[in-house]
VOGU-3710 file (C-alpha; in Angstrom, 3 decimals, decimal comma):
1> xxxxxxxxxx> 5,819/9,924/85,220  3,022/7,922/83,794  2,079/11,105/81,748  5,523/11,518/80,829  5,636/8,208/79,200  2,243/9,358/77,044  4,156/12,279/75,891  6,736/10,624/74,801  4,872/7,867/72,974  2,783/10,436/71,540
11> xxxxxxxxxx> 5,591/12,559/70,576  7,537/9,249/68,666  4,429/8,663/66,894  4,253/11,607/65,328  7,850/12,069/64,384  7,460/8,580/63,037  4,219/9,488/61,201  5,853/12,233/59,454  8,847/10,480/58,464  6,637/7,734/56,670
21> xxxxxxxxxx> 4,789/10,801/54,772  8,427/12,236/53,503  9,462/8,838/52,856  5,905/8,226/50,832  6,442/11,412/49,072  10,294/11,103/48,411  9,073/7,564/46,862  6,502/9,293/44,558  8,414/11,584/43,353  11,205/9,160/42,649
31> xxxxxxxxxx> 8,417/7,627/40,440  6,988/10,397/38,881  10,490/11,568/37,827  11,877/8,222/36,381  8,390/8,019/34,291  9,023/11,398/33,434  12,854/10,343/32,030  11,146/7,221/30,469  8,205/9,337/28,160  11,095/11,820/27,393
41> xxxxxxxxxx> 13,153/9,563/26,140  10,782/7,606/24,619  9,585/10,867/22,904  13,047/11,708/21,741  13,384/8,429/20,375  9,975/8,567/18,393  11,230/11,925/17,188  14,857/10,605/16,439  13,204/8,256/14,186  11,043/10,413/12,527
51> xxxxxxxxxx> 14,186/12,617/11,468  15,732/9,253/10,288  12,993/8,377/8,130  12,719/12,199/6,559  16,760/11,929/6,165  16,337/8,371/4,158  13,811/9,936/1,608  15,787/12,545/-0,592  14,261/16,020/-1,190  14,648/15,491/-4,860
61> xxxxxxxxxx> 11,313/16,314/-6,309  11,048/12,787/-6,970  8,947/9,882/-5,397  11,097/7,309/-3,453  10,112/3,798/-2,406  10,718/-0,066/-2,205  8,429/-0,915/-4,975  9,585/2,118/-7,295  12,350/2,252/-9,942  13,377/5,006/-12,015
71> xxxxxxxxxx> 13,283/4,824/-15,992  16,964/5,105/-16,070  17,350/2,337/-13,553  14,880/0,097/-15,715  17,438/0,994/-18,949  20,720/-0,210/-17,214  18,923/-3,328/-16,292  17,347/-4,497/-19,839  19,324/-7,861/-21,071  20,105/-8,763/-17,558
81> xxxxxxxxxx> 19,513/-12,413/-16,829  18,707/-12,564/-13,337  15,435/-9,774/-14,299  12,473/-10,220/-16,182  10,570/-7,256/-17,412  6,672/-7,881/-17,546  4,031/-5,047/-19,833  1,054/-5,264/-17,975  -0,737/-3,145/-20,934  -0,695/-6,823/-22,645
91> xxxxxxxxxx> 0,470/-8,268/-25,852  -1,797/-5,641/-27,924  -0,505/-2,555/-26,522  3,270/-4,098/-27,029  2,382/-4,712/-30,977  3,322/-1,121/-31,023  6,553/-0,668/-28,913  7,706/-2,269/-25,295  10,914/-2,297/-23,930  13,388/-4,903/-25,341
101> xxxxxxxxxx> 12,971/-8,761/-23,875  9,743/-7,832/-22,301  6,575/-10,200/-21,730  3,485/-9,446/-21,759  0,210/-10,019/-20,203  -2,586/-8,258/-18,063  -3,787/-8,501/-14,479  -7,267/-10,356/-16,037  -5,220/-13,290/-17,091  -4,137/-13,182/-13,304
111> xxxxxxxxxx> -7,030/-13,132/-11,589  -10,510/-15,379/-11,581  -12,044/-13,445/-14,604  -12,255/-16,348/-16,761  -15,778/-17,210/-15,802  -18,899/-15,169/-15,089  -18,517/-11,416/-15,359  -17,569/-8,304/-13,146  -19,488/-7,815/-10,031  -20,080/-11,556/-9,588
121> xxxxxxxxxx> -18,588/-12,700/-6,149  -16,260/-14,698/-7,151  -14,798/-12,565/-10,363  -11,654/-10,476/-10,388  -10,313/-12,463/-7,460  -6,578/-13,799/-6,553  -6,481/-17,326/-7,873  -6,124/-20,083/-4,835  -2,021/-20,761/-4,864  -2,134/-23,661/-6,942
131> xxxxxxxxxx> -4,248/-22,282/-9,664  -1,805/-19,084/-9,537  1,328/-21,453/-9,849  0,345/-22,459/-12,823  -0,482/-19,149/-14,695  2,748/-17,952/-13,161  4,699/-20,717/-13,851  3,474/-20,842/-17,651  4,746/-17,067/-18,171  7,970/-17,638/-16,547
141> xxxxxxxxxx> 7,558/-15,150/-13,811  9,756/-16,856/-11,122  10,729/-15,803/-7,676  14,524/-16,137/-8,420  14,395/-13,050/-10,620  13,939/-9,104/-10,434  10,420/-8,972/-11,417  10,207/-5,187/-13,050  6,592/-4,442/-14,329  5,660/-1,350/-16,320
151> xxxxxxxxxx> 2,720/0,065/-17,975  1,217/3,496/-18,476  0,073/6,057/-15,595  -1,653/9,003/-16,481  -3,329/7,342/-19,797  -3,811/3,729/-17,505  -5,390/2,473/-14,711  -2,740/1,569/-13,216  -2,328/-1,949/-14,373  1,618/-2,666/-13,116
161> xxxxxxxxxx> 0,537/-1,523/-9,420  -2,194/-4,536/-9,642  0,104/-6,923/-10,667  2,965/-5,922/-8,432  0,414/-5,943/-5,365  -0,869/-9,888/-6,593  3,078/-10,695/-6,762  3,585/-9,537/-3,039  0,546/-11,295/-2,076  1,984/-14,416/-3,986
171> xxxxxxxxxx> 5,397/-14,558/-1,591  7,743/-12,590/-4,031  10,235/-10,257/-2,743  12,158/-8,523/-5,391  9,131/-6,506/-7,241  9,138/-3,290/-8,654  7,497/-1,068/-10,829  8,875/1,909/-13,178  7,646/5,179/-11,981  6,226/7,214/-14,850
181> xxxxxxxxxx> 5,698/3,307/-16,866  6,810/2,567/-20,098  7,002/6,201/-21,180  9,805/6,741/-18,652  11,848/4,222/-19,503  11,975/5,052/-23,251  12,579/8,803/-22,311  15,526/7,521/-20,177  16,881/5,810/-23,526  15,857/2,620/-22,881
191> xxxxxxxxxx> 15,791/-0,149/-25,815  12,638/-1,235/-27,116  11,391/-3,746/-29,761  8,063/-4,205/-31,598  5,794/-7,031/-30,092  6,649/-8,596/-26,942  9,168/-11,330/-25,924  8,051/-15,335/-25,857  7,361/-16,555/-22,238  9,926/-19,070/-21,125
201> xxxxxxxxxx> 8,132/-21,304/-18,445  9,339/-21,992/-15,019  8,554/-23,277/-11,925  7,512/-20,900/-8,908  5,500/-22,387/-5,480  3,031/-20,141/-4,104  2,304/-21,659/-0,589  -0,560/-19,350/0,697  -1,958/-15,952/-0,641  -1,143/-13,183/2,174
211> xxxxxxxxxx> -3,961/-11,524/2,663  -1,834/-8,372/4,678  -2,921/-5,997/2,035  -5,946/-7,771/0,384  -9,750/-6,626/1,635  -12,471/-8,744/1,339  -16,246/-7,847/0,476  -16,855/-9,934/3,361  -14,803/-8,349/5,546  -15,816/-4,828/4,706
221> xxxxxxxxxx> -19,472/-5,384/5,019  -19,140/-6,862/8,203  -16,517/-4,372/9,991  -17,175/-1,206/7,784  -16,721/1,704/10,443  -13,439/0,445/11,552  -12,280/1,824/7,684  -11,427/4,906/6,301  -12,762/4,061/2,606  -10,708/6,217/0,233
231> xxxxxxxxxx> -12,403/6,230/-3,522  -9,693/6,603/-6,292  -11,656/7,020/-9,346  -12,593/10,122/-11,100  -15,404/12,983/-10,392  -17,638/11,596/-12,649  -17,630/7,974/-11,232  -17,589/9,344/-7,363  -20,507/11,464/-8,498  -22,594/8,399/-9,946
241> xxxxxxxxxx> -21,790/8,040/-13,618  -21,629/4,382/-15,074  -19,233/4,464/-17,007  -18,226/0,081/-16,682  -21,745/-1,402/-16,725  -21,900/-0,900/-12,948  -24,820/-2,343/-10,869  -25,376/1,019/-10,149  -23,568/4,699/-9,543  -22,298/6,510/-6,791
251> xxxxxxxxxx> -19,543/5,479/-3,916  -19,307/3,871/-0,488  -20,715/5,450/1,915  -18,666/8,148/3,628  -16,155/7,441/1,139  -13,008/10,238/0,709  -12,205/10,940/-2,609  -8,811/11,148/-3,582  -8,048/10,462/-7,682  -5,824/8,329/-8,557
261> xxxxxxxxxx> -4,991/10,594/-11,113  -3,725/13,353/-7,978  -0,873/10,739/-7,553  1,050/12,277/-10,630  3,071/15,002/-12,166  2,630/16,275/-15,130  5,310/13,492/-16,853  3,494/10,515/-15,225  5,742/10,316/-12,311  4,766/10,271/-9,111
271> xxxxxxxxxx> 4,786/13,272/-6,786  7,730/13,504/-4,063  6,208/11,713/-1,000  5,939/14,031/1,408  3,799/16,278/-0,902  1,328/12,926/-1,415  1,246/12,286/2,410  0,161/15,865/3,011  -2,403/15,162/0,247  -3,579/12,379/1,791
281> xxxxxxxxxx> -3,779/14,278/5,447  -5,238/17,130/3,952  -8,262/14,930/2,784  -8,569/13,056/5,815  -6,507/10,059/5,844  -4,733/9,774/9,278  -1,539/7,503/9,294  -3,174/6,013/12,561  -6,460/4,877/10,326  -6,970/1,784/8,735
291> xxxxxxxxxx> -7,022/2,433/5,303  -9,211/0,852/2,554  -8,407/2,135/-1,302  -10,745/0,776/-4,248  -11,881/1,708/-7,546  -13,784/-0,042/-10,338  -11,939/-3,350/-10,250  -9,420/-2,698/-8,120  -6,440/-1,259/-10,401  -5,973/2,383/-9,902
301> xxxxxxxxxx> -6,393/1,516/-6,096  -3,838/-1,271/-6,042  -1,324/1,668/-7,365  -2,939/4,197/-4,518  -2,499/1,387/-1,700  0,839/0,939/-2,514  1,924/4,629/-2,556  0,045/4,686/1,073  2,296/1,679/1,937  5,323/3,509/0,733
311> xxxxxxxxxx> 4,489/7,004/2,561  4,283/5,339/5,821  0,467/4,545/6,049  1,064/1,190/8,260  -2,512/0,000/8,091  -3,943/-0,447/4,250  -5,587/-2,745/2,034  -6,972/-2,603/-1,552  -10,037/-3,770/-1,805  -9,772/-5,808/-5,288
321> xxxxxxxxxx> -13,203/-6,378/-6,625  -13,937/-2,927/-5,684  -17,087/-0,796/-7,128  -18,061/-3,559/-9,389  -18,838/-5,996/-6,512  -19,935/-3,285/-4,043  -22,582/-2,100/-6,308  -24,183/-5,594/-6,523  -24,274/-6,443/-2,749  -23,532/-2,936/-0,745
331> xxx> -25,410/0,142/-0,168  -23,896/3,368/-1,822  -24,379/7,573/-1,666
//
């Protein structure tokens, strides 16, 4: 009798063990299935978002982005009371022709370039908020208007982008530049005039400078290996030529070379988004990278940073002091 009880107890233990094992296996299988379903759903959502983004950018041979307008759009906005055109080439170029009603200024006028020289510690940077407020107000560049900036593309340094980049850092929201610059607006039939228009002073508030896309020399020196560095200067400059009184020639260590002029088509307008994204990726600039662009003084590189941002690169910075400063304090190749 005692033996039969022992057998029954052993059998019961075996049954319970098997049941428990099956239950655990079923639970594990359920968890695995749920995780797989969740992973598949997330992957499908990411693919759907990527397809949606692709659909939103027309495949028409032109560039599209939130800071870019066409010459045709610019033409239609001339004379509107809620828009301010800025010729970033400066008044000397505007003397020979500019868009009707445009004021003129330069990136130097709105940067810390009045004291010292290129390469100095505080030269070529965005001014302090109160200082910048005064400069912008004197020119009548206020946040209640659509700001349209233009310059030259292939024949310039991207001066318009340098101003757009700074305006965005100063808290302006409605800022654009003309794809193809002044030439594209003229080609579209925009009205022009000799000499720039006079500025009408206004009031503007700059509470702080947003450094989301501003790279400093100090940060770059401290965390250099975290960044993918992109040199957008010419072949000559990259390979060591001293053309603009740089302290030394060369390029930042390990910098990827993507020329500023490679952004544009023959007519001076930007290449299509997909073509530019492919160009950067082929050069070794991945969308997951933390990307810093530089040139000689942060002008051509400002244009490139904005283009990268509009092409879906989420972590991008323009090194505004660029090679002028780095050549004084940093190592080069």
